[in-house]
C-alpha positions as CSV (number, residue, x, y, z in Angstrom):
1,M,23.7,37.2,108.9
2,N,20.0,37.0,110.3
3,Q,18.8,33.7,112.1
4,S,15.1,32.9,111.3
5,F,14.8,29.6,113.2
6,I,15.2,29.2,117.0
7,S,18.1,27.0,118.2
8,L,18.1,25.5,121.8
9,N,21.2,24.6,123.7
10,F,21.1,21.9,126.2
11,L,24.7,21.9,127.1
12,P,27.6,24.7,127.1
13,K,28.9,25.7,123.9
14,G,26.2,24.2,121.7
15,K,27.5,20.7,122.3
16,F,23.8,19.4,122.5
17,R,21.9,21.7,120.2
18,V,18.5,21.3,118.6
19,D,17.6,23.7,115.8
20,L,14.2,24.1,114.8
21,V,12.7,24.5,111.4
22,E,11.3,27.8,110.6
23,G,8.0,28.8,112.2
24,V,8.3,26.4,115.3
25,T,8.4,28.5,118.4
26,K,9.8,27.6,121.8
27,T,6.0,26.8,123.0
28,N,5.5,24.4,120.3
29,F,8.6,22.8,121.3
30,F,8.0,22.6,125.3
31,S,4.4,21.2,124.5
32,I,5.8,18.5,122.5
33,C,8.3,17.7,125.2
34,Y,5.4,17.6,127.7
35,G,3.8,15.1,125.3
36,A,6.9,13.2,125.4
37,L,6.9,12.9,128.7
38,T,3.5,11.9,129.5
39,T,2.0,9.9,126.4
40,I,4.2,6.7,126.8
41,G,4.3,6.8,130.4
42,L,0.3,7.1,130.6
43,L,-0.3,4.5,128.0
44,T,2.0,1.9,129.9
45,F,-0.6,2.1,132.7
46,I,-3.0,0.1,130.9
47,S,-0.7,-3.0,132.2
48,Y,-1.3,-2.2,135.7
49,A,-4.7,-1.1,135.1
50,T,-5.7,-4.3,133.2
51,T,-4.4,-6.8,135.7
52,Y,-6.0,-5.1,138.4
53,V,-9.5,-4.9,137.0
54,L,-9.3,-8.6,135.9
55,M,-8.2,-9.7,139.5
56,E,-10.2,-7.4,141.6
57,N,-13.3,-6.1,139.6
58,L,-14.1,-9.2,137.8
59,S,-12.6,-11.7,140.1
60,Y,-10.4,-14.0,137.8
61,Q,-7.8,-16.4,138.9
62,R,-4.4,-15.9,138.6
63,N,-4.2,-19.0,136.3
64,Q,-6.9,-17.4,133.9
65,I,-5.5,-14.0,133.2
66,G,-2.3,-14.4,130.7
67,T,-4.8,-15.8,128.1
68,I,-7.4,-12.9,128.7
69,V,-4.6,-10.4,128.7
70,G,-3.0,-11.5,125.5
71,D,-6.6,-11.6,124.0
72,L,-7.3,-8.1,125.1
73,Q,-4.0,-7.1,123.6
74,V,-4.8,-8.7,120.4
75,A,-8.3,-6.7,119.9
76,A,-6.4,-3.6,120.9
77,E,-3.6,-4.3,118.0
78,I,-6.1,-5.3,115.6
79,A,-7.5,-1.6,116.3
80,L,-4.3,-0.2,115.8
81,L,-3.6,-2.3,112.5
82,I,-6.8,-0.2,111.1
83,I,-6.2,3.0,112.8
84,F,-2.3,3.7,112.4
85,L,-2.3,4.7,108.5
86,P,-5.6,6.5,108.6
87,V,-4.3,8.7,111.6
88,G,-1.4,10.0,109.4
89,L,-3.9,11.0,106.3
90,I,-6.3,12.8,108.5
91,A,-3.4,14.6,110.5
92,D,-2.1,15.8,106.9
93,K,-5.4,17.2,106.0
94,I,-6.8,18.8,109.5
95,G,-3.4,19.1,111.7
96,R,-1.3,17.3,114.1
97,R,-2.5,18.6,117.2
98,Q,-6.2,18.0,116.7
99,V,-5.3,14.2,116.1
100,Y,-3.1,14.2,119.2
101,S,-5.3,16.0,121.4
102,F,-8.2,13.4,120.4
103,G,-5.7,10.4,121.2
104,M,-5.0,11.5,124.7
105,F,-8.5,12.4,125.2
106,A,-9.7,8.7,124.0
107,M,-7.0,7.2,126.4
108,G,-8.2,9.2,129.4
109,L,-11.9,8.2,128.6
110,S,-11.0,4.6,128.3
111,Y,-9.2,4.9,131.8
112,F,-12.4,6.3,133.2
113,L,-14.3,3.6,132.0
114,Y,-12.3,0.6,132.6
115,P,-13.1,0.2,136.4
116,L,-16.6,0.3,135.5
117,A,-16.5,-2.7,133.3
118,T,-18.9,-5.5,134.4
119,G,-17.6,-8.2,132.1
120,I,-14.8,-9.1,129.7
121,G,-16.9,-7.8,126.5
122,E,-17.1,-4.4,127.9
123,L,-13.6,-4.5,128.9
124,T,-12.6,-5.3,125.5
125,M,-14.7,-2.4,124.3
126,Y,-12.8,0.1,126.4
127,R,-9.7,-1.4,125.5
128,I,-10.4,-0.6,121.8
129,V,-11.2,2.6,122.7
130,F,-8.0,2.7,124.2
131,A,-6.2,1.6,121.4
132,I,-7.5,4.0,119.2
133,G,-6.6,6.7,121.2
134,M,-3.3,5.4,121.8
135,G,-2.8,5.1,118.1
136,A,-3.6,8.6,117.3
137,A,-1.3,10.1,120.1
138,T,1.8,8.0,119.8
139,G,1.4,8.4,115.8
140,M,1.2,12.3,116.3
141,L,4.2,11.9,119.0
142,G,6.4,10.5,116.4
143,T,5.1,12.8,113.4
144,V,5.4,16.1,115.3
145,T,9.0,14.8,116.4
146,A,10.0,14.6,112.9
147,D,8.4,17.8,111.9
148,Y,9.9,20.1,114.3
149,P,13.9,19.7,114.0
150,Q,16.1,20.6,111.3
151,N,17.6,17.5,109.5
152,H,21.0,18.0,111.1
153,T,19.9,18.0,114.6
154,R,17.2,15.2,114.4
155,G,19.1,12.6,116.4
156,K,19.2,15.1,119.2
157,M,15.4,15.8,119.0
158,I,15.1,12.0,119.1
159,A,17.1,11.8,122.0
160,V,15.6,14.3,123.9
161,T,12.0,13.1,123.4
162,G,13.3,9.5,124.1
163,I,14.8,10.2,127.6
164,L,11.4,12.0,128.3
165,N,9.5,9.1,127.2
166,A,11.5,6.7,129.8
167,T,11.4,9.4,132.7
168,G,7.4,9.3,131.9
169,V,7.5,5.6,132.2
170,I,9.6,5.5,135.3
171,T,7.5,8.3,136.8
172,V,4.3,6.4,136.4
173,S,5.8,3.2,137.7
174,L,7.0,4.9,140.6
175,V,4.0,7.2,141.4
176,F,0.7,6.3,139.5
177,A,1.3,2.5,140.0
178,R,1.2,2.7,143.6
179,L,-2.0,4.6,143.9
180,P,-4.3,1.9,144.4
181,E,-2.2,0.6,147.5
182,N,-2.2,4.2,148.7
183,F,-5.8,4.5,148.4
184,A,-6.3,1.0,150.1
185,Q,-4.3,2.2,152.9
186,M,-6.4,5.2,153.5
187,G,-9.4,2.9,154.1
188,Y,-11.1,2.2,150.8
189,D,-11.6,-1.1,149.5
190,Q,-9.6,-2.7,146.7
191,V,-12.2,-2.0,144.0
192,T,-12.9,1.4,145.0
193,A,-8.9,2.3,145.4
194,G,-8.3,1.0,141.9
195,M,-11.0,3.1,140.3
196,Y,-10.0,6.4,141.9
197,A,-6.3,5.5,140.8
198,M,-7.5,5.1,137.2
199,W,-9.4,8.3,137.3
200,I,-6.4,10.1,138.2
201,V,-4.7,8.8,135.2
202,A,-7.7,9.8,133.2
203,G,-7.4,13.1,134.4
204,M,-3.5,13.3,133.7
205,C,-4.5,12.1,130.1
206,L,-7.1,15.0,129.7
207,I,-4.4,17.6,131.0
208,T,-2.0,16.3,128.1
209,S,-4.9,16.4,125.7
210,I,-5.5,20.2,126.6
211,V,-1.6,21.0,126.5
212,V,-1.1,19.6,123.0
213,A,-4.2,21.2,121.8
214,L,-3.0,24.6,122.6
215,G,0.6,24.4,122.3
216,L,1.7,22.5,119.1
217,Q,2.1,24.4,115.8
218,K,-1.4,25.1,113.9
219,G,-1.6,23.7,110.5
220,T,0.3,21.0,109.0
221,P,3.9,21.4,108.0
222,T,3.7,20.8,104.0
223,E,7.4,21.4,103.0
224,E,8.8,18.3,101.4
225,Q,5.2,16.9,101.3
226,K,3.6,15.7,98.0
227,K,-0.2,15.1,98.0
228,I,-0.2,11.8,96.4
229,P,-3.3,9.4,96.6
230,Y,-3.4,7.6,99.8
231,M,-3.3,4.1,98.3
232,Q,-0.2,4.8,96.3
233,Q,1.9,5.9,99.6
234,I,0.8,2.4,101.0
235,K,2.1,0.9,97.7
236,S,5.1,2.8,97.9
237,G,6.0,1.9,101.6
238,L,5.5,-1.9,100.9
239,E,7.4,-1.7,97.5
240,E,10.4,-0.1,99.4
241,G,10.5,-3.7,101.2
242,R,12.6,-4.8,98.2
243,N,15.6,-3.2,99.6
244,P,17.0,-6.0,101.8
245,R,17.9,-3.0,104.4
246,I,14.5,-1.7,104.4
247,L,13.1,-5.2,104.9
248,L,15.5,-5.5,107.8
249,A,13.9,-2.4,109.2
250,Y,10.7,-3.7,108.9
251,A,11.6,-7.1,110.3
252,S,13.5,-5.0,113.1
253,A,10.1,-3.1,113.7
254,F,8.2,-6.2,113.9
255,V,10.4,-7.6,117.0
256,A,11.3,-4.3,118.7
257,R,7.8,-3.3,119.0
258,S,6.9,-6.7,120.2
259,D,9.8,-6.4,122.6
260,L,8.5,-3.2,124.5
261,V,4.8,-4.7,124.6
262,I,5.8,-8.0,125.8
263,L,7.9,-6.2,128.6
264,G,5.2,-4.0,129.9
265,T,2.6,-6.5,129.6
266,F,3.5,-9.7,130.9
267,L,6.5,-8.6,133.2
268,V,3.7,-6.6,135.3
269,L,1.5,-9.8,135.0
270,W,4.1,-12.1,135.9
271,G,4.9,-9.8,139.0
272,V,1.3,-9.5,140.2
273,A,0.7,-13.1,139.8
274,T,3.7,-14.1,141.6
275,G,2.3,-11.5,144.4
276,I,-0.7,-12.9,144.7
277,D,0.6,-16.4,145.0
278,M,2.9,-15.3,147.7
279,G,-0.4,-13.9,149.7
280,M,-0.5,-10.4,148.8
281,T,-3.6,-8.5,148.2
282,T,-3.9,-7.2,144.5
283,S,-2.9,-3.6,145.4
284,E,0.2,-4.8,147.5
285,A,1.2,-7.3,144.2
286,T,0.8,-4.6,142.0
287,K,3.0,-2.1,144.1
288,A,5.9,-4.9,144.1
289,A,5.2,-6.0,140.4
290,R,6.1,-2.0,139.5
291,L,9.7,-2.2,141.0
292,V,10.5,-5.1,138.8
293,F,9.2,-3.2,135.8
294,V,11.0,0.2,137.1
295,T,14.2,-1.7,137.3
296,A,14.2,-2.7,133.5
297,S,13.0,0.8,132.8
298,I,15.7,2.7,134.5
299,S,18.2,0.5,133.1
300,A,16.9,1.2,129.5
301,L,17.0,5.2,130.6
302,I,20.8,5.2,131.6
303,A,21.8,3.2,129.0
304,S,20.0,5.4,125.9
305,P,22.7,7.9,125.7
306,I,25.4,5.0,125.4
307,I,23.4,2.9,123.1
308,G,22.9,6.1,120.9
309,Y,26.5,6.9,120.8
310,L,27.8,3.6,119.7
311,I,25.2,2.8,117.2
312,D,26.2,6.1,115.4
313,K,29.7,4.8,115.4
314,V,29.4,1.4,113.8
315,D,27.7,0.1,110.5
316,R,23.9,0.4,111.2
317,I,23.2,-3.3,109.9
318,L,26.1,-4.5,112.3
319,A,24.4,-2.6,115.1
320,V,21.1,-4.2,114.4
321,S,22.5,-7.8,114.6
322,V,24.4,-7.0,117.9
323,C,21.5,-5.2,119.6
324,M,18.9,-7.7,118.7
325,A,21.5,-10.3,120.2
326,L,22.0,-8.3,123.3
327,A,17.8,-8.1,123.5
328,S,17.6,-12.1,122.7
329,A,19.9,-12.6,125.6
330,G,17.7,-10.7,128.2
331,Y,14.8,-12.3,127.2
332,L,16.2,-15.8,127.1
333,S,17.7,-15.2,130.4
334,M,13.9,-14.9,132.1
335,F,14.3,-19.0,131.9
336,F,16.3,-19.0,135.0
337,I,14.2,-17.1,137.0
338,D,12.1,-18.8,139.7
339,N,10.5,-15.8,141.7
340,V,10.3,-12.7,139.8
341,L,10.0,-10.5,142.8
342,D,13.5,-12.0,144.5
343,P,15.8,-9.1,144.6
344,G,18.3,-11.7,143.4
345,A,16.8,-11.7,140.0
346,R,17.1,-8.0,139.5
347,P,20.5,-8.3,137.4
348,F,18.4,-10.3,134.9
349,F,16.1,-7.4,134.5
350,I,18.7,-4.6,133.8
351,L,20.1,-6.9,131.0
352,L,16.4,-7.1,129.8
353,G,15.8,-3.4,129.8
354,V,19.1,-2.7,128.2
355,G,18.4,-5.3,125.5
356,Q,15.0,-3.9,124.7
357,Q,16.5,-0.4,124.5
358,C,19.1,-1.7,122.0
359,A,16.7,-3.3,119.6
360,F,14.0,-0.4,119.6
361,F,16.8,2.0,119.0
362,A,18.6,-0.1,116.3
363,A,15.3,-0.5,114.4
364,T,14.4,3.2,114.3
365,T,18.0,4.2,113.6
366,L,18.3,2.1,110.5
367,L,14.9,3.0,109.2
368,G,15.8,7.0,109.6
369,Q,18.8,6.0,107.7
370,E,17.6,3.8,104.8
371,A,14.2,5.7,104.1
372,P,14.4,8.1,101.0
373,K,13.1,11.3,102.0
374,M,10.1,11.7,99.6
375,K,8.8,8.0,100.5
376,R,9.6,8.3,104.2
377,G,6.0,8.8,105.4
378,A,5.0,5.7,103.6
379,I,7.6,3.9,105.1
380,V,7.3,4.8,108.5
381,G,3.7,3.8,108.0
382,V,4.3,0.2,106.8
383,F,7.1,0.3,109.9
384,N,4.6,1.1,112.4
385,L,2.3,-1.6,110.5
386,A,5.2,-4.5,111.0
387,G,5.2,-3.6,114.6
388,A,1.6,-3.8,115.4
389,L,1.5,-7.0,113.4
390,G,4.4,-8.1,115.8
391,I,2.4,-7.0,119.0
392,L,-0.4,-8.9,117.7
393,I,1.1,-12.2,117.2
394,S,3.6,-12.0,120.1
395,T,0.6,-11.1,122.9
396,G,-1.9,-13.7,121.3
397,V,0.7,-16.4,121.6
398,G,2.6,-15.1,124.6
399,G,-0.8,-14.9,126.8
400,R,-1.3,-18.5,125.8
401,L,2.1,-19.5,126.7
402,F,2.1,-17.7,130.3
403,D,-1.0,-19.7,131.0
404,A,-0.1,-22.9,129.5
405,I,3.6,-23.2,130.2
406,N,5.0,-20.9,132.5
407,P,5.2,-17.1,133.0
408,S,8.6,-17.0,131.6
409,A,7.6,-18.5,128.2
410,P,6.4,-15.2,126.4
411,F,9.8,-13.8,127.0
412,I,11.6,-16.9,125.8
413,F,9.2,-16.8,122.5
414,I,10.4,-13.3,121.8
415,G,13.8,-14.1,122.4
416,F,14.2,-16.5,119.8
417,C,12.1,-14.0,117.4
418,N,15.3,-11.7,118.1
419,V,17.9,-14.4,117.2
420,F,16.3,-14.7,113.9
421,V,16.5,-10.7,113.1
422,S,20.0,-10.9,114.4
423,L,21.0,-13.6,112.0
424,F,18.9,-12.3,109.2
425,A,20.9,-8.7,109.7
426,I,24.2,-10.9,109.3
427,Y,22.5,-12.2,105.9
428,V,21.8,-8.6,104.9
429,S,24.9,-7.3,105.6
430,K,26.5,-9.8,103.1
431,V,23.9,-9.6,100.2
432,A,23.4,-5.7,100.6
433,P,26.2,-4.2,102.7
434,M,25.8,-0.6,103.7
435,P,26.9,2.0,101.0
436,K,29.8,4.4,101.9
437,E,27.3,7.3,102.2
438,P,24.1,6.8,104.0
439,I,21.0,7.2,102.3
440,G,17.8,8.6,103.1
441,T,19.3,11.6,105.1
């Protein structure tokens, strides 16, 4: 029997194998792997860049930047709310790789312009450009990851790209986030040091833009896709929310996406602000803050295969409840931290990293199980919108809480949101328990 598709083995004897759909080549596969490695990592650098520009280039005081960072994120999320659904429609018409390449190019352009901003108005415009690029790039990363594997190996494909995502985040935090300090040690002033660092990241975005433009599969995979009117797709995704389990997935997205951004935005900001208060320069504080973020990120990376294994062994609704409870424990534990740069606080960041990864995995796993195949695209679109709305609210509120109350306040806020979703999952398990056979597979 001839095999017309490519099968990739990552462990001996096919114990961890990804079977690709017919027509997808190894070049296509490794191109999306490179995209997974770089895309998420490079977009997290925006947290370092924003804090650096506000303090060094625009000379804002440490007690002002929480609100500004939150407002910039709100502007970005409004742009994402507008672009998420059109991105999918455009990709269906002109191809995944064109949209992906454009997204990475727009992110790179934003990083190039960021250190040239002369005020908040300009910085906001550049952040919106970044958000448009981020929406296109991350949307296509998820879409191509879903396009390439055969259904029975879809989980392994997600595991591969998920590990690459986390590795990219850690690499950016360990290597690129220290570039301002490295340039400062070479004799450049703080503004120039930060500018050169951001331009290097811009160059990395451009490289990814080229790789995905040349390496991803041409055209659009149209199998199992029906060309139905766009507004009808959106309506279909919203109507599926009548299913309590899918509504739980939407609620989980609202919180899980917020978890990721709160961690990336306010943890770095908290570390930099603490460093400044201790007398460090902005570049030194950024270097110290990245270690806090790396601690949480490495914990998430190490825990990923264990989380995935355990989620597959239990009822998915129960998994959401337990994972959201664990995430809430991580976020609420920030209440006990006085100095975020104190090595003694690291166990809390380990719990924080594991908790946010649990929340994200549980949300996406439940969605993948529950979304009917013929409506999956529409449901994923609403899932992304719910996540963007969660980020919009959590960052807008979180930035003000950061300045008005305490740097731990945004974390405590999202911790209580996780508690709510955990309790909602228990309710759903009573009124709409899992059928014996998973649907949507």
